[in-house]
N, C-alpha and C positions, 0 to 999 in steps of 0.2 A: 579697669574702667571706673571712673569716679562715681558715676550714677549708681551702679549696683552696690558698690561698697558703702556709699553713704546711706542708701536705702536699707541695707542690712544693719548698719549701726543704728539707724533711726528706729527700725522695727524692734531691735534688741532693747534699746533704751525705753521705748514706749511699753514694751512687754514687761520689763523689770519694774517700771513705775506702777503699772497697772497691778502687777502681782503684789508689790509691797503695799499699795493702798488697800487692796482687798484684804491682805493679811492684817493690816492695822485696823481696818474697819471691823473685821471679824473679832479681833481681840478687844476693841474698845466698845463696840455696840452693846454687848450684854451688860457691862458695868454701867454704861450710861443709862440704859433702860431701867436697871434695877435701882440705881442711885437717884436719878432725877429725870423722869420721863418728860417733864415740862421743858427742860433746856435742850432736849434732843434736836428740835427743828433749828435752833440757833446754830448748832454745830454743822448741820447739813446745809 
């Protein structure tokens, strides 16, 4: 069935994007905060 298969792929894609963005945010945030706290709102 097309609907359930598409939904499964969509959920997997969204989950992977979410996880990667969280991982990148966790890796980048500490360096941004220590390096230039004034520029942080521009990135967010």
